[in-house]
C-alpha positions in Angstrom: 91.8 -127.8 -178.7 88.0 -127.8 -178.7 86.1 -129.7 -181.5 82.4 -129.8 -182.2 80.5 -132.9 -183.2 76.9 -133.5 -184.4 75.1 -135.9 -182.1 72.0 -137.8 -183.2 69.7 -138.5 -180.3 66.9 -141.1 -180.3 64.5 -142.0 -177.6 64.5 -145.7 -176.9 61.0 -147.3 -176.9 61.7 -148.9 -173.5 62.8 -145.5 -172.0 66.0 -143.6 -172.0 68.0 -142.2 -174.9 70.6 -143.4 -177.4 73.1 -141.1 -179.1 75.4 -141.6 -182.1 78.1 -139.2 -183.0 78.1 -138.3 -186.7 81.6 -138.6 -188.2 82.9 -141.0 -185.5 82.0 -144.5 -186.6 81.0 -146.7 -183.7 80.8 -143.9 -181.2 77.5 -144.5 -179.4 76.2 -144.2 -175.9 73.0 -144.1 -173.9 71.5 -142.5 -170.8 68.3 -142.6 -168.8 67.8 -138.8 -169.1 68.9 -136.2 -171.6 71.3 -134.7 -169.0 72.8 -138.1 -168.4 73.1 -138.7 -172.1 74.8 -135.4 -172.7 77.4 -136.2 -170.1 77.9 -139.8 -171.4 78.3 -138.6 -175.0 81.1 -136.1 -174.0 82.8 -139.0 -172.2 82.3 -141.3 -175.2 83.8 -138.8 -177.6 86.8 -138.1 -175.4 87.5 -141.9 -175.1 87.0 -142.4 -178.8 89.5 -139.6 -179.6 92.1 -141.1 -177.2 91.8 -144.6 -178.7 91.4 -143.8 -182.4 93.6 -142.1 -184.9 91.2 -139.3 -185.9 92.1 -137.1 -188.9 91.9 -133.3 -188.5 89.2 -133.1 -191.0 86.2 -135.4 -190.5 83.3 -136.0 -192.8 80.9 -133.0 -192.6 77.4 -133.8 -191.3 74.8 -132.7 -193.7 71.3 -133.5 -192.5 68.8 -136.0 -191.1 65.9 -136.5 -193.5 62.6 -138.3 -193.4 62.3 -140.7 -196.3 58.9 -142.2 -197.2 58.7 -145.7 -198.7 55.7 -147.8 -199.6 55.7 -151.2 -197.7 
């Protein structure tokens, strides 16, 4: 069975990339390049799904928004 997940990718200030998988709490990974990150995130999701009891219906990812605050 194939499942799709939303992945949030951020560039680390020191180089490389970090990814968090929306809907899978604690499922994170990193990579030096985007290609490496994509490979690592697939592996991280597969390992997460092996180790965790994941319901058939996960929370639906809605959006990433910019929020402006005065500091």
